[in-house]
MARMARRO-698977 format. One record per atom (N, C-alpha, C, O): x, y, z; residue number from 1. Coordinates in nm, 3 decimals, always signed. Atoms other than C-alpha are relative to their C-alpha. Layout:
% residues N
pt X->X	Y->Y	Z->Z	seq->NUM $
...
***
This chain:
% residues 51
pt X->+0.084	Y->-0.120	Z->+0.000	seq->1 $
pt X->+0.000	Y->+0.000	Z->+0.000	seq->1 $
pt X->+0.088	Y->+0.126	Z->+0.000	seq->1 $
pt X->+0.064	Y->+0.219	Z->-0.077	seq->1 $
pt X->-0.089	Y->-0.116	Z->-0.007	seq->2 $
pt X->+0.277	Y->+0.243	Z->+0.093	seq->2 $
pt X->+0.074	Y->+0.019	Z->-0.132	seq->2 $
pt X->+0.090	Y->+0.131	Z->-0.180	seq->2 $
pt X->-0.073	Y->-0.008	Z->+0.126	seq->3 $
pt X->+0.470	Y->+0.159	Z->-0.223	seq->3 $
pt X->-0.087	Y->+0.060	Z->-0.110	seq->3 $
pt X->-0.039	Y->+0.139	Z->-0.192	seq->3 $
pt X->+0.091	Y->-0.054	Z->+0.100	seq->4 $
pt X->+0.164	Y->+0.237	Z->-0.434	seq->4 $
pt X->-0.016	Y->+0.151	Z->+0.018	seq->4 $
pt X->-0.019	Y->+0.225	Z->-0.080	seq->4 $
pt X->+0.014	Y->-0.144	Z->-0.027	seq->5 $
pt X->+0.124	Y->+0.576	Z->-0.264	seq->5 $
pt X->+0.124	Y->+0.075	Z->-0.046	seq->5 $
pt X->+0.113	Y->+0.184	Z->-0.102	seq->5 $
pt X->-0.125	Y->-0.064	Z->+0.042	seq->6 $
pt X->+0.489	Y->+0.660	Z->-0.328	seq->6 $
pt X->+0.006	Y->+0.008	Z->-0.152	seq->6 $
pt X->+0.043	Y->+0.112	Z->-0.207	seq->6 $
pt X->+0.000	Y->+0.003	Z->+0.146	seq->7 $
pt X->+0.460	Y->+0.557	Z->-0.693	seq->7 $
pt X->-0.098	Y->+0.104	Z->-0.054	seq->7 $
pt X->-0.068	Y->+0.176	Z->-0.148	seq->7 $
pt X->+0.103	Y->-0.095	Z->+0.042	seq->8 $
pt X->+0.142	Y->+0.761	Z->-0.727	seq->8 $
pt X->+0.051	Y->+0.143	Z->+0.017	seq->8 $
pt X->+0.024	Y->+0.228	Z->-0.068	seq->8 $
pt X->-0.055	Y->-0.134	Z->-0.024	seq->9 $
pt X->+0.319	Y->+1.065	Z->-0.578	seq->9 $
pt X->+0.098	Y->+0.038	Z->-0.111	seq->9 $
pt X->+0.094	Y->+0.149	Z->-0.162	seq->9 $
pt X->-0.098	Y->-0.029	Z->+0.106	seq->10 $
pt X->+0.602	Y->+1.038	Z->-0.831	seq->10 $
pt X->-0.070	Y->+0.023	Z->-0.134	seq->10 $
pt X->-0.028	Y->+0.109	Z->-0.211	seq->10 $
pt X->+0.073	Y->-0.018	Z->+0.126	seq->11 $
pt X->+0.354	Y->+1.002	Z->-1.118	seq->11 $
pt X->-0.065	Y->+0.138	Z->-0.004	seq->11 $
pt X->-0.062	Y->+0.205	Z->-0.107	seq->11 $
pt X->+0.063	Y->-0.133	Z->-0.005	seq->12 $
pt X->+0.169	Y->+1.316	Z->-1.005	seq->12 $
pt X->+0.106	Y->+0.107	Z->-0.013	seq->12 $
pt X->+0.083	Y->+0.209	Z->-0.079	seq->12 $
pt X->-0.107	Y->-0.099	Z->+0.009	seq->13 $
pt X->+0.497	Y->+1.502	Z->-0.967	seq->13 $
pt X->+0.048	Y->+0.012	Z->-0.144	seq->13 $
pt X->+0.073	Y->+0.122	Z->-0.193	seq->13 $
pt X->-0.042	Y->+0.000	Z->+0.140	seq->14 $
pt X->+0.601	Y->+1.400	Z->-1.318	seq->14 $
pt X->-0.103	Y->+0.074	Z->-0.086	seq->14 $
pt X->-0.066	Y->+0.151	Z->-0.174	seq->14 $
pt X->+0.106	Y->-0.069	Z->+0.073	seq->15 $
pt X->+0.264	Y->+1.519	Z->-1.451	seq->15 $
pt X->+0.005	Y->+0.150	Z->+0.026	seq->15 $
pt X->-0.011	Y->+0.230	Z->-0.065	seq->15 $
pt X->-0.008	Y->-0.143	Z->-0.037	seq->16 $
pt X->+0.298	Y->+1.848	Z->-1.262	seq->16 $
pt X->+0.115	Y->+0.068	Z->-0.074	seq->16 $
pt X->+0.102	Y->+0.180	Z->-0.122	seq->16 $
pt X->-0.116	Y->-0.056	Z->+0.071	seq->17 $
pt X->+0.642	Y->+1.904	Z->-1.415	seq->17 $
pt X->-0.032	Y->+0.021	Z->-0.147	seq->17 $
pt X->+0.007	Y->+0.122	Z->-0.206	seq->17 $
pt X->+0.039	Y->-0.013	Z->+0.141	seq->18 $
pt X->+0.499	Y->+1.844	Z->-1.764	seq->18 $
pt X->-0.093	Y->+0.118	Z->-0.019	seq->18 $
pt X->-0.079	Y->+0.195	Z->-0.114	seq->18 $
pt X->+0.095	Y->-0.112	Z->+0.009	seq->19 $
pt X->+0.214	Y->+2.089	Z->-1.701	seq->19 $
pt X->+0.074	Y->+0.132	Z->+0.011	seq->19 $
pt X->+0.052	Y->+0.223	Z->-0.068	seq->19 $
pt X->-0.076	Y->-0.124	Z->-0.020	seq->20 $
pt X->+0.453	Y->+2.355	Z->-1.571	seq->20 $
pt X->+0.088	Y->+0.030	Z->-0.121	seq->20 $
pt X->+0.099	Y->+0.145	Z->-0.163	seq->20 $
pt X->-0.084	Y->-0.019	Z->+0.118	seq->21 $
pt X->+0.688	Y->+2.300	Z->-1.865	seq->21 $
pt X->-0.081	Y->+0.051	Z->-0.118	seq->21 $
pt X->-0.037	Y->+0.140	Z->-0.191	seq->21 $
pt X->+0.087	Y->-0.045	Z->+0.108	seq->22 $
pt X->+0.399	Y->+2.340	Z->-2.110	seq->22 $
pt X->-0.040	Y->+0.145	Z->+0.020	seq->22 $
pt X->-0.041	Y->+0.224	Z->-0.074	seq->22 $
pt X->+0.040	Y->-0.139	Z->-0.029	seq->23 $
pt X->+0.285	Y->+2.659	Z->-1.937	seq->23 $
pt X->+0.115	Y->+0.095	Z->-0.031	seq->23 $
pt X->+0.093	Y->+0.205	Z->-0.084	seq->23 $
pt X->-0.116	Y->-0.086	Z->+0.028	seq->24 $
pt X->+0.638	Y->+2.799	Z->-1.962	seq->24 $
pt X->+0.023	Y->+0.013	Z->-0.150	seq->24 $
pt X->+0.050	Y->+0.122	Z->-0.199	seq->24 $
pt X->-0.019	Y->-0.002	Z->+0.145	seq->25 $
pt X->+0.669	Y->+2.703	Z->-2.329	seq->25 $
pt X->-0.100	Y->+0.091	Z->-0.068	seq->25 $
pt X->-0.067	Y->+0.162	Z->-0.163	seq->25 $
pt X->+0.106	Y->-0.082	Z->+0.059	seq->26 $
pt X->+0.340	Y->+2.875	Z->-2.407	seq->26 $
pt X->+0.001	Y->+0.142	Z->+0.055	seq->26 $
pt X->-0.082	Y->+0.225	Z->+0.019	seq->26 $
pt X->-0.022	Y->-0.134	Z->-0.053	seq->27 $
pt X->+0.460	Y->+3.179	Z->-2.210	seq->27 $
pt X->-0.124	Y->+0.057	Z->+0.069	seq->27 $
pt X->-0.161	Y->+0.173	Z->+0.047	seq->27 $
pt X->+0.111	Y->-0.048	Z->-0.081	seq->28 $
pt X->+0.162	Y->+3.202	Z->-1.975	seq->28 $
pt X->+0.053	Y->+0.088	Z->+0.113	seq->28 $
pt X->+0.168	Y->+0.074	Z->+0.154	seq->28 $
pt X->-0.038	Y->-0.080	Z->-0.117	seq->29 $
pt X->+0.169	Y->+3.458	Z->-1.697	seq->29 $
pt X->-0.030	Y->-0.078	Z->+0.127	seq->29 $
pt X->-0.079	Y->-0.191	Z->+0.120	seq->29 $
pt X->+0.017	Y->+0.070	Z->-0.127	seq->30 $
pt X->+0.151	Y->+3.368	Z->-1.326	seq->30 $
pt X->-0.141	Y->-0.048	Z->+0.026	seq->30 $
pt X->-0.160	Y->-0.146	Z->+0.098	seq->30 $
pt X->+0.139	Y->+0.038	Z->-0.024	seq->31 $
pt X->-0.228	Y->+3.348	Z->-1.332	seq->31 $
pt X->-0.032	Y->-0.139	Z->-0.054	seq->31 $
pt X->-0.127	Y->-0.202	Z->-0.009	seq->31 $
pt X->+0.025	Y->+0.131	Z->+0.059	seq->32 $
pt X->-0.208	Y->+3.032	Z->-1.541	seq->32 $
pt X->+0.021	Y->-0.112	Z->+0.101	seq->32 $
pt X->-0.034	Y->-0.221	Z->+0.084	seq->32 $
pt X->-0.027	Y->+0.103	Z->-0.099	seq->33 $
pt X->-0.081	Y->+2.842	Z->-1.236	seq->33 $
pt X->-0.125	Y->-0.036	Z->+0.081	seq->33 $
pt X->-0.124	Y->-0.135	Z->+0.154	seq->33 $
pt X->+0.127	Y->+0.033	Z->-0.066	seq->34 $
pt X->-0.440	Y->+2.853	Z->-1.102	seq->34 $
pt X->-0.050	Y->-0.135	Z->-0.051	seq->34 $
pt X->-0.112	Y->-0.211	Z->+0.023	seq->34 $
pt X->+0.042	Y->+0.126	Z->+0.060	seq->35 $
pt X->-0.505	Y->+2.562	Z->-1.340	seq->35 $
pt X->+0.062	Y->-0.119	Z->+0.072	seq->35 $
pt X->+0.006	Y->-0.229	Z->+0.072	seq->35 $
pt X->-0.067	Y->+0.109	Z->-0.071	seq->36 $
pt X->-0.260	Y->+2.355	Z->-1.137	seq->36 $
pt X->+0.022	Y->+0.042	Z->+0.146	seq->36 $
pt X->+0.132	Y->+0.027	Z->+0.199	seq->36 $
pt X->-0.010	Y->-0.050	Z->-0.137	seq->37 $
pt X->-0.333	Y->+2.498	Z->-0.792	seq->37 $
pt X->+0.050	Y->-0.106	Z->+0.098	seq->37 $
pt X->+0.133	Y->-0.076	Z->+0.184	seq->37 $
pt X->-0.042	Y->+0.105	Z->-0.092	seq->38 $
pt X->-0.291	Y->+2.163	Z->-0.614	seq->38 $
pt X->+0.147	Y->-0.034	Z->-0.021	seq->38 $
pt X->+0.219	Y->-0.061	Z->+0.075	seq->38 $
pt X->-0.140	Y->+0.029	Z->+0.029	seq->39 $
pt X->+0.040	Y->+2.102	Z->-0.789	seq->39 $
pt X->+0.090	Y->+0.106	Z->+0.064	seq->39 $
pt X->+0.194	Y->+0.074	Z->+0.121	seq->39 $
pt X->-0.077	Y->-0.109	Z->-0.058	seq->40 $
pt X->+0.164	Y->+2.442	Z->-0.678	seq->40 $
pt X->+0.013	Y->-0.018	Z->+0.151	seq->40 $
pt X->+0.121	Y->+0.001	Z->+0.207	seq->40 $
pt X->-0.002	Y->+0.022	Z->-0.145	seq->41 $
pt X->+0.070	Y->+2.364	Z->-0.317	seq->41 $
pt X->+0.096	Y->-0.113	Z->+0.034	seq->41 $
pt X->+0.174	Y->-0.103	Z->+0.129	seq->41 $
pt X->-0.087	Y->+0.115	Z->-0.024	seq->42 $
pt X->+0.247	Y->+2.028	Z->-0.335	seq->42 $
pt X->+0.147	Y->+0.039	Z->-0.013	seq->42 $
pt X->+0.229	Y->+0.002	Z->+0.071	seq->42 $
pt X->-0.139	Y->-0.040	Z->+0.022	seq->43 $
pt X->+0.564	Y->+2.181	Z->-0.474	seq->43 $
pt X->+0.047	Y->+0.095	Z->+0.109	seq->43 $
pt X->+0.160	Y->+0.084	Z->+0.157	seq->43 $
pt X->-0.038	Y->-0.093	Z->-0.105	seq->44 $
pt X->+0.563	Y->+2.463	Z->-0.219	seq->44 $
pt X->+0.023	Y->-0.074	Z->+0.131	seq->44 $
pt X->+0.116	Y->-0.041	Z->+0.206	seq->44 $
pt X->-0.015	Y->+0.075	Z->-0.124	seq->45 $
pt X->+0.519	Y->+2.213	Z->+0.066	seq->45 $
pt X->+0.128	Y->-0.085	Z->-0.002	seq->45 $
pt X->+0.181	Y->-0.119	Z->+0.104	seq->45 $
pt X->-0.124	Y->+0.076	Z->+0.012	seq->46 $
pt X->+0.819	Y->+2.019	Z->-0.068	seq->46 $
pt X->+0.121	Y->+0.092	Z->-0.010	seq->46 $
pt X->+0.234	Y->+0.046	Z->-0.027	seq->46 $
pt X->-0.110	Y->-0.095	Z->+0.004	seq->47 $
pt X->+1.026	Y->+2.336	Z->-0.071	seq->47 $
pt X->+0.052	Y->+0.027	Z->-0.139	seq->47 $
pt X->+0.166	Y->+0.070	Z->-0.156	seq->47 $
pt X->-0.044	Y->-0.024	Z->+0.138	seq->48 $
pt X->+1.039	Y->+2.362	Z->-0.449	seq->48 $
pt X->-0.069	Y->+0.122	Z->-0.055	seq->48 $
pt X->-0.183	Y->+0.152	Z->-0.019	seq->48 $
pt X->+0.055	Y->-0.121	Z->+0.061	seq->49 $
pt X->+0.983	Y->+2.675	Z->-0.650	seq->49 $
pt X->-0.027	Y->-0.027	Z->-0.147	seq->49 $
pt X->+0.067	Y->-0.053	Z->-0.223	seq->49 $
pt X->+0.034	Y->+0.030	Z->+0.139	seq->50 $
pt X->+0.796	Y->+2.623	Z->-0.976	seq->50 $
pt X->-0.021	Y->+0.126	Z->-0.082	seq->50 $
pt X->-0.051	Y->+0.118	Z->-0.201	seq->50 $
pt X->+0.025	Y->-0.126	Z->+0.073	seq->51 $
pt X->+0.765	Y->+2.990	Z->-1.068	seq->51 $
pt X->+0.124	Y->+0.034	Z->-0.082	seq->51 $
pt X->+0.125	Y->+0.136	Z->-0.152	seq->51 $
***
C-alpha cells in the first residue's frame, strides 16, 4: 500500500512538471498556475519553487 502511494506521488509530480513546462513554453503569466493549484501547493510544501 505504501509503495503504491509513493509511486502515485512520483507520477503526479512528473505530470505536474509536464504541465509547468507546457505553461512555460506557451509563455503564460503567473495566473495560469491557477489551473494547477494543487500542484503548486504540493511543490511549495516540498520546498520547491515552480515559478
